[in-house]
C-alpha positions in Angstrom: -9.7 -29.1 65.8 -9.4 -25.4 66.2 -6.3 -23.4 65.3 -5.7 -22.7 69.0 -5.8 -26.4 69.8 -3.5 -27.3 67.0 -1.1 -24.6 68.0 -1.1 -25.8 71.6 -0.4 -29.4 70.6 2.4 -28.2 68.4 3.8 -26.2 71.4 3.6 -29.1 73.7 5.3 -31.4 71.2 8.1 -28.9 70.7 8.6 -28.5 74.4 9.0 -32.2 74.8 11.7 -32.1 72.1 13.4 -29.2 73.7 12.8 -26.7 70.9 10.7 -23.9 72.5 11.1 -21.5 75.4 10.1 -22.7 78.8 11.7 -21.5 82.1 10.5 -20.0 85.3 11.0 -16.5 83.8 9.5 -17.3 80.4 6.1 -19.1 80.2 5.4 -21.5 77.3 4.3 -19.7 74.1 0.7 -19.6 73.2 -1.7 -17.5 71.1 -4.5 -18.3 73.6 -5.1 -15.3 75.9 -6.3 -17.7 78.6 -2.7 -19.0 78.9 -1.5 -15.4 79.7 -3.8 -14.2 82.6 -4.1 -10.6 83.6 -1.1 -10.0 86.0 -1.5 -8.6 89.4 2.0 -7.2 89.7 3.1 -9.8 92.2 4.3 -12.3 89.6 8.0 -12.7 89.2 7.9 -11.4 85.6 5.9 -8.4 86.5 7.1 -7.4 90.0 9.4 -4.6 88.8 6.8 -3.0 86.4 4.7 0.0 87.6 1.3 -1.6 86.8 -0.8 1.5 87.5 1.1 3.5 84.9 0.2 1.1 82.1 -3.3 2.6 82.0 -5.3 -0.4 80.9 -2.9 -1.6 78.2 -3.2 -5.2 79.4 -7.0 -5.3 79.2 -8.3 -2.4 77.0 -9.7 -2.3 73.6 -7.6 -0.8 70.8 -8.3 2.8 69.6 -9.6 3.4 66.1 -6.4 5.5 65.5 -3.3 3.6 64.4 0.3 4.7 64.4 1.4 6.3 61.2 4.4 4.7 59.5 6.7 5.1 56.6 9.7 3.1 55.4 13.0 3.3 53.6 13.2 0.2 51.5 16.3 -0.6 49.5 15.8 -2.4 46.1 14.6 -5.9 46.5 13.1 -5.4 50.0 9.3 -5.4 50.4 6.9 -4.3 53.1 3.3 -5.6 52.9 0.2 -5.6 55.0 -0.9 -9.2 55.8 -3.5 -11.0 57.9 -2.8 -12.7 61.3 -2.9 -16.1 59.6 -0.4 -15.0 57.0 1.9 -13.7 59.7 1.9 -17.1 61.4 2.5 -18.8 58.0 5.5 -16.4 57.5 7.1 -17.8 60.7 5.8 -15.6 63.5 6.8 -16.9 66.9 3.9 -17.5 69.3 3.5 -15.0 72.2 5.1 -15.9 75.5 3.6 -13.1 77.6 0.3 -11.2 77.8 1.3 -8.0 75.9 2.5 -10.1 72.9 -0.7 -12.2 73.0 -2.9 -9.1 73.1 -1.0 -7.6 70.2 -1.4 -10.8 68.1 -5.1 -10.9 68.9 -6.1 -7.3 68.7 -3.9 -5.8 65.9 -6.2 -5.6 62.9 -3.4 -6.6 60.6 0.4 -7.4 60.5 3.2 -5.9 58.6 5.5 -8.4 56.8 9.0 -7.1 55.9 10.8 -9.4 53.4 14.5 -9.5 52.7 14.9 -12.1 49.9 17.6 -14.8 50.0 21.1 -13.9 48.8 20.4 -10.1 48.9 23.3 -8.2 50.4 22.7 -4.7 51.7 25.6 -2.6 53.0 25.4 -0.4 56.1 24.8 2.7 54.1 21.5 1.3 52.8 19.6 0.0 55.9 15.9 -0.9 56.0 14.2 1.7 58.2 10.7 1.5 59.5 9.4 4.6 61.3 6.4 4.4 63.5 4.8 7.6 65.0 2.0 8.2 67.5 0.0 11.3 68.0 -1.5 11.0 71.4 -1.1 9.0 74.6 -4.9 8.6 74.6 -4.5 6.2 71.7 -4.1 2.5 72.6 -2.5 0.8 69.7 -1.6 -2.9 69.2 1.1 -3.7 66.5 2.3 -6.8 64.8 5.5 -7.1 62.7 7.3 -10.0 61.0 10.7 -9.5 59.6 11.7 -12.4 57.3 15.3 -12.6 56.1 16.2 -15.2 53.5 19.1 -17.6 53.3 22.6 -16.0 53.1 21.1 -12.5 53.0 22.8 -9.6 54.7 20.8 -6.6 56.0 20.4 -4.0 58.7 16.8 -3.3 59.8 16.0 -0.4 62.1 12.6 0.2 63.7 12.2 3.7 65.1 9.4 4.7 67.5 8.6 8.4 68.0 5.7 10.6 69.1 3.2 9.7 71.8 0.9 6.7 72.3 0.2 3.6 74.4 1.7 1.0 72.2 1.7 -2.8 72.7 3.6 -4.7 70.0 5.0 -8.1 69.0 7.8 -8.4 66.5 9.3 -11.6 65.1 12.6 -11.8 63.2 13.2 -15.0 61.3 16.8 -15.3 60.2 17.5 -17.8 57.4 20.4 -20.2 57.3 23.8 -18.4 56.8 22.2 -14.9 56.9 23.8 -11.9 58.7 21.2 -9.6 60.2 21.6 -6.4 62.3 18.3 -5.3 63.9 18.0 -2.0 65.8 14.9 -1.0 67.8 14.9 2.6 68.9 12.4 3.9 71.5 12.6 7.7 71.1 9.1 8.4 72.4 7.8 11.7 73.8 7.9 11.9 77.6 4.3 10.6 78.2 4.4 7.5 75.9 4.0 4.0 77.2 5.5 1.0 75.2 5.3 -2.7 75.9 7.2 -4.5 73.2 8.5 -8.0 72.6 11.1 -8.9 69.9 11.3 -12.7 69.2 14.2 -13.9 67.1 14.8 -17.3 65.5 18.3 -17.9 64.2 19.0 -20.3 61.3 21.9 -22.7 60.8 25.2 -20.8 60.9 23.4 -17.5 60.8 24.5 -14.4 62.8 22.1 -11.8 64.2 22.8 -8.7 66.2 19.8 -7.1 68.0 20.2 -3.7 69.7 17.5 -2.2 71.8 17.9 1.6 72.5 15.5 3.3 75.0 15.7 7.0 75.7 12.2 8.4 75.6 8.8 7.5 77.1 7.3 7.4 80.5 7.2 3.6 80.8 9.1 1.4 78.4 9.2 -2.4 78.9 11.0 -4.3 76.1 11.4 -8.1 76.0 14.0 -9.6 73.5 13.9 -13.4 73.0 16.2 -15.5 70.9 16.0 -19.2 70.0 17.8 -21.3 67.4 16.5 -23.3 64.4 19.6 -25.4 63.9 23.2 -25.7 65.2 25.8 -23.0 64.5 23.7 -19.9 65.0 25.1 -16.9 66.8 23.2 -14.0 68.5 24.4 -10.7 70.0 21.8 -9.0 72.2 22.9 -5.4 72.9 21.2 -2.5 74.6 21.5 1.2 75.6 19.2 3.1 77.8 19.2 6.5 79.6 16.5 7.1 82.3 15.5 10.6 83.4 13.5 11.7 86.5 10.4 9.6 86.9 11.1 7.4 83.9 10.8 3.6 84.1 12.9 1.7 81.5 12.7 -2.1 81.7 14.6 -4.5 79.5 14.2 -8.3 79.7 16.3 -10.8 77.8 15.9 -14.5 77.1 18.5 -16.6 75.2 17.1 -20.1 74.7 19.9 -22.5 73.7 17.7 -25.2 72.2 20.3 -26.4 69.7 23.9 -27.6 70.1 27.0 -25.5 69.1 25.2 -22.1 69.3 26.5 -18.9 70.8 24.9 -15.8 72.5 26.5 -12.7 73.9 24.4 -10.1 75.9 25.7 -6.6 76.7 23.4 -3.9 78.0 24.5 -0.5 79.4 22.4 2.2 81.0 22.7 5.5 82.7 20.3 7.1 85.2 19.7 10.6 86.4 17.0 12.6 88.3 14.6 11.8 91.1 12.9 8.4 90.8 14.6 7.4 87.6 14.2 3.6 87.5 15.8 1.0 85.2 15.3 -2.8 85.2 17.4 -5.3 83.4 16.5 -9.0 83.6 18.8 -11.4 81.8 18.0 -15.1 81.4 19.9 -17.8 79.6 18.5 -21.3 79.3 20.9 -24.1 78.2 19.0 -27.2 77.4 20.2 -30.8 77.7 20.6 -31.1 73.9 22.6 -27.8 73.7 26.1 -29.3 74.0 29.1 -27.2 73.0 27.4 -23.8 73.4 29.0 -20.5 74.5 27.1 -17.8 76.3 27.8 -14.7 78.3 25.6 -11.9 79.6 26.6 -8.6 81.1 24.8 -5.5 82.4 26.4 -2.2 83.5 24.6 0.8 85.0 26.0 4.2 85.7 24.2 6.3 88.3 24.7 10.0 87.7 22.7 11.7 90.4 21.0 10.9 93.7 17.4 9.5 93.8 17.9 6.9 91.1 17.4 3.1 91.3 18.7 0.3 89.0 17.6 -3.3 89.3 19.8 -5.8 87.5 19.2 -9.6 87.7 21.2 -12.0 85.6 20.1 -15.7 85.5 21.6 -18.9 84.1 19.6 -22.1 83.8 21.9 -25.0 82.8 20.7 -28.5 82.1 24.0 -29.9 80.7 27.6 -29.7 81.7 28.9 -30.3 78.1 29.3 -26.7 77.2 32.2 -24.5 76.1 31.5 -21.6 78.5 28.7 -19.7 80.3 28.9 -16.7 82.6 27.4 -13.4 83.6 28.3 -10.1 85.2 26.3 -7.2 86.6 27.4 -3.9 88.1 25.8 -0.6 89.2 28.1 2.3 90.2 28.6 6.1 90.2 31.2 8.0 88.2 34.7 6.5 88.7 36.5 8.9 91.0 39.9 7.7 89.8 39.0 8.3 86.1 37.7 11.8 87.0 40.8 12.6 89.1 43.1 11.5 86.3 41.3 13.7 83.8 41.2 16.7 86.1 45.0 16.5 86.8 45.5 17.0 83.1 43.6 20.3 83.1 40.2 19.0 82.0 37.2 20.6 83.7 34.8 18.7 85.9 32.1 19.0 83.3 34.2 17.8 80.4 35.6 15.0 82.5 32.1 13.7 83.2 31.2 14.0 79.6 34.2 12.0 78.5 33.6 9.3 81.0 30.0 8.9 79.9 30.8 8.9 76.2 33.4 6.3 76.8 30.8 4.2 78.7 28.4 4.3 75.8 30.5 4.6 72.6 31.6 1.0 72.2 28.0 0.0 71.9 26.9 3.0 69.8 29.6 2.2 67.3 28.0 -1.3 66.8 24.6 0.1 65.8 25.6 -0.1 62.1 23.4 2.8 61.0 25.6 5.9 60.7 22.7 8.4 61.0 21.4 6.6 64.1 24.9 6.5 65.7 25.2 10.3 65.3 21.7 10.8 66.7 22.4 8.7 69.7 25.7 10.5 70.5 23.8 13.8 70.3 21.0 12.4 72.5 23.5 11.5 75.2 24.7 15.1 75.2 21.1 16.3 75.5 20.4 14.0 78.4 23.5 15.1 80.3 22.4 18.7 79.9 19.2 18.0 81.8 20.8 17.2 85.2 24.5 16.3 85.3 25.6 19.5 83.6 23.1 21.7 85.3 25.1 24.3 87.3 28.0 24.3 84.9 26.4 26.9 82.6 28.6 29.7 83.8 31.8 27.6 83.6 34.3 29.0 81.2 
């Protein structure tokens, strides 16, 4: 029996038991590329994505050039290069879309980040992995496994900068009772294209917070999945994004409640400005028959700052049992609140400062949850820089 056949039989058995992801928006996981055919763009999971701007990323061969990387590793944490088989043995979750399957097959190695059991790291000492590309002509496939041991506490930040066409799959395995804060920052140059998938497995009574932040890049399509290894797990899926003229920023979420008494909370906020700025948020929660006593809520808010922008926001709930504590979703897309601006202006605050205060209030509750002080300061500064591109244009002469 081949590895692929064995993996497929394992997937099928797990699906029958209700343990793995399967819904109309999330195909069954498989390492076999044949199970993830080349999309046409008409499929439900691809219809929002500008396929022509992917430039062969779903079919091409990787470049000889790799992203350069360096890491800040607190004492006790290790980062090693491993083979694909070793990545699977470390708990890697099988791909459930074509980009992740390509990354698993074409990446010439994987990185394994290990946080040992019982290790507790404070917020002042995060694990930081910095990945940098040199040219959009480089097509790079990446593979990362983050393994956090039982009852450990850690913050892990993965920062993407520079320029490349980057296709990556990341797995975060959270041990029983662990507390993990994961931050993925897409701070690419304007021409970069990034297709990424972060898959998370939450252990018994563990808590994980995953924050995806997208500001840079030409096309960025991020997919965050969470599933549970045992009852009692909790997951927060948070996100911030700011799209400029011509940018396409797409975030897809899937919370698979495959265990009873689990929790998930999703909150993504985005702002758009400039002609043909486009954002997409797709949220999906699957509550299986065995997932009694779960709680879940997903929310997406978009703030449109100028004309010519477009935001798509689609929340979904798939519920197979009525024995739950609560489930809900909310979605809204709007311009600046005229009442808020009027209130501030009546107190002598200029139009420019009023808009700045409203936007910072919109983002700050999420920025404060990042858990990495240096990144929080950088994101606040980035919001200011983004505002200066369009919203504050024309205010330069204001006293």
